[in-house]
N, C-alpha and C positions, 0 to 999 in steps of 0.2 A: 503492500499501498502506497503511495506515494502521500505525503500531508499535503493537505492543502493550506493550513496557518505556517505559518514560519514557525523554523526551529530552531531551540538550542540546546546545546551539550551542555551541563554540568556537570562538572567532577565534583567530586566530595559532595553530593548533593541529600544523600540519605539522612545526614541532621546537620544541628547548629548555622552556619553561616549560610554554608551551600544550600540547605533546607528553603533557608530564606528567599534564595535568591531563584531558587526553582517556583515557589508558590510567587515571587513576586511577576516572575517572567508568565506563569501562566495566566494570572491576573488580566494580562497585555491581552493575552489568546494568543500566548507561545505555547508550541509544539515541546515538552521536555522530555530528554532522555539523564534519564538520572545513573551517574555514574559513581559508584561506590564500589571499593575494596569487597566489600563482605556488606552481611547483615542485610537481608533481605526483609525481614520483621520491621526496620526500620526502614525503610525504602519503601516500604509497602503505607508504610505511616505517608511520607511525603508524598506519595502518588497520589493519593487519597485528600489529602489535604491541596493537592493541585485541579485535581479534576473537583471539589467544591467550589472554588473561585472563578474557575474558566466560565469565561461571557460567553462561550460557543461550542462548548462541552460538545456536540456532533460534530464540526472542524479539526479538534485538538486532541491530540495524546498523549499518555504520560508512563514513560515504560522504564522499566529500571534494566540498566546493562551493567553485570558486574565485569572490574577488570582494574590491574592493580598496572597504573599508568606509571611504576617504574618499572615495568617489565615489556621489551620492544616488543615480544608476540601480542601480549595484554593489549599496547599500544594499538598495532594495527587491525587486530581482529573487532576492538571496541567501533570504531574509525568505521570500517568496513561493516558493521551493525547495525550500526546508527545510520549510515549513508542508505543502506539495505533496507532498513525498515523506513524510512519517512521520506527519502531521498533526495536530500540537501541535507544541509547546515548554513544557518543564517548565521546564529552568535556558538562562537564557543567562550565559555567562562573555565580560565582557570583556576579551580577555587582547593582540591585536593592538595592539604599538605597536613605534614604532622609534626610536633613537639617530641623534644626528648622525653624518653620515659621516665629519665630522673634526670634532674634539676644537681647540673654541678660545675661546683666554677671548670674557670677556663685550662686554672694547671691541672683542672683531674679530670676533665673528659677525655673519652674515649673514642677510639677510630670507629669505632663500631655504630656509635650513635651518630658519626661525623657524617660516616658513607650513608648511613639509612638515610638519617637530613636531604642530605646532595640529590639522591637520588629520587627520593619524591618528592622533591619543593622545588629544585632544579630541572634535573633531567626529565623528568616525567614532562613537564607544562613545558619543556621548551621543544622537546622532539615531537611530541602532541600538537603542538602549535604547527609544527613542519609539519607533517601530517596532513593537519585538515588545511592548512596555507595549500599546499600541493595540490589536495582535492582541486580550490577555487579556481586554482589559475591554470589548469589542466584541464578545464572545461570549461574557456570563456563563454560558450554559448550559452550553457547556464548560468553564468555570473551575468550577462549580461539580461537574460532574460527573467530573474526573479525581481521581484517588486521595491525588493531594499540590498542594497551592497552587504557582504557578511560583517559580521565587526568580530571582537577577539575582546575579551577583558578577563584582566591576571589580575589576582588578588593577593596583594602582598600584603606589607604589617606595617607599623609603624618600628617594628625590630629590623627595618632594612635600615635605622639611619641612628635609633635608640640601643646603647650598650644596656646586654643584659648580661655581667658578670657570672651569671649562671646557668644560663644556658646561651653561648657562646654559639655553638653549631647551628643553632635556629635564626642567630643574627643574620651570621655571615652565608645560610640559603637565604634569608627574603633579601637582604642585600645582592645578590646574586641575579636572585630574579627579577626585580625589578629592571634590569637593564634587557630584559626580554622584551619589556613596551618599547624601546627607543629602536632596536634592532628591527624588530618586525614592521613596528610603524614606517619605518624608511624603507623597509625593502618591496613594501607591499601597497605603499602611497598611489604608485600607477595604476593599478587593478581597479584602484577606489575603493580597498579595503583598510577601515578605521581600526587604531590600536590602544587599550585604553588599557589604565593602572589604577585601580581602586586599593588606598590602603589602607585597612581598620586600625581602628585603636583599641581599647579595653570594649572585646564583645562580650555579652553573658552566653557561655559558649561552654562543655562540658570541660573543652581547653584549658578554659579559666580556671572550671570551677576549683582546682586545687589551693589557686593561690585567691578566693575570694575574700578572703579578710583583709590579707593586702590593700588592695585594689580598690574598696570598702575606704578602708582609711587614705590614700590617695583621693579618693571624690571627696571626699568630704574635708579633706585640706586644700583644696580646687587644687590638684594636678592640674586640671585642664579646663577651658572655661564654663564646658554647657557641663554640669553638674551630676551626671547621672552615669551607669554604662549604656553601652552603646549594645544596641540587639542586632540580631539578625536580619530581621525587618528593615532596620536602619542602612543595609550595606546591598539587600535586595531590591530598595527604591532608586539607590545609584545604578545599580547597574540597570534595570528600569529604564532612568532616562536615558542612557546611552541607547538601550534601543527600541526604544521609543525616536533615536533618531531627530532629538534635542541640541545636539550638540555637531551640527553636519559640517562647521568648518574645523573641526577640531581633533588631531590626532596626536598621539603621542603622549597625551596628558594624564598627572596624577589628580585622584580625586581622592582628599582627605577624606574622612569618614572617621572621625577622630573625638568628635568633640570640642576641637580646637588645640589637641594637645601641641601640634606640632608649631603651633606661634610661638614666637618667643618674647621675652619681656624683662624689661631692667628693672 
């Protein structure tokens, strides 16, 4: 079946920020390929939420595609499966990412943890973006015939520039990931494909739950101007603005969704 609605592939979409993105895109009328490494039960929850908010449920579809984006064979299988099911991909959202299993001082962090984070947070989205971009540029007729030009959105983190001494490998992975956007923005501009980075701050997810007390204290002390936790919906709405083509003269742009954390003051 070839989808009649625009199609978004969202990695790491079963829970957290990825789920917030998937639901907001469903609300816009996108079909969503919900990718995650595992956990069919949680992905099914996401799929049902997408169905509930879809404005045109007859024209849209929401399906789970299991794949580990750190693995080349899984990436190839994912792209082939999504294209076979939906016919095209209008929006790629690189959201999948992991944190260290254990936060350790940079003098104690292991190579195993470093390699794991670089594989999932950097290598995976880099080569998945390459694969999807090649799908687009290798089919110029399909690229011309679609109602909207494809877009790429990569979800990074304020950790791309804010140093955390007990999870250095995470910071390094997000700093490296941030370079994906200018690289592909420059390479794909000639095809009308725009590329964006969204940089979340402290977002209420399973990943931040273990340090909730720390962030609660930082919020109370005014560590960022908008004194609350961010939500997956906040990030989802930023992706939705891009998906709605509200930034037609922008590419390579970084959009901060961080409550103003990035602002510096004396």
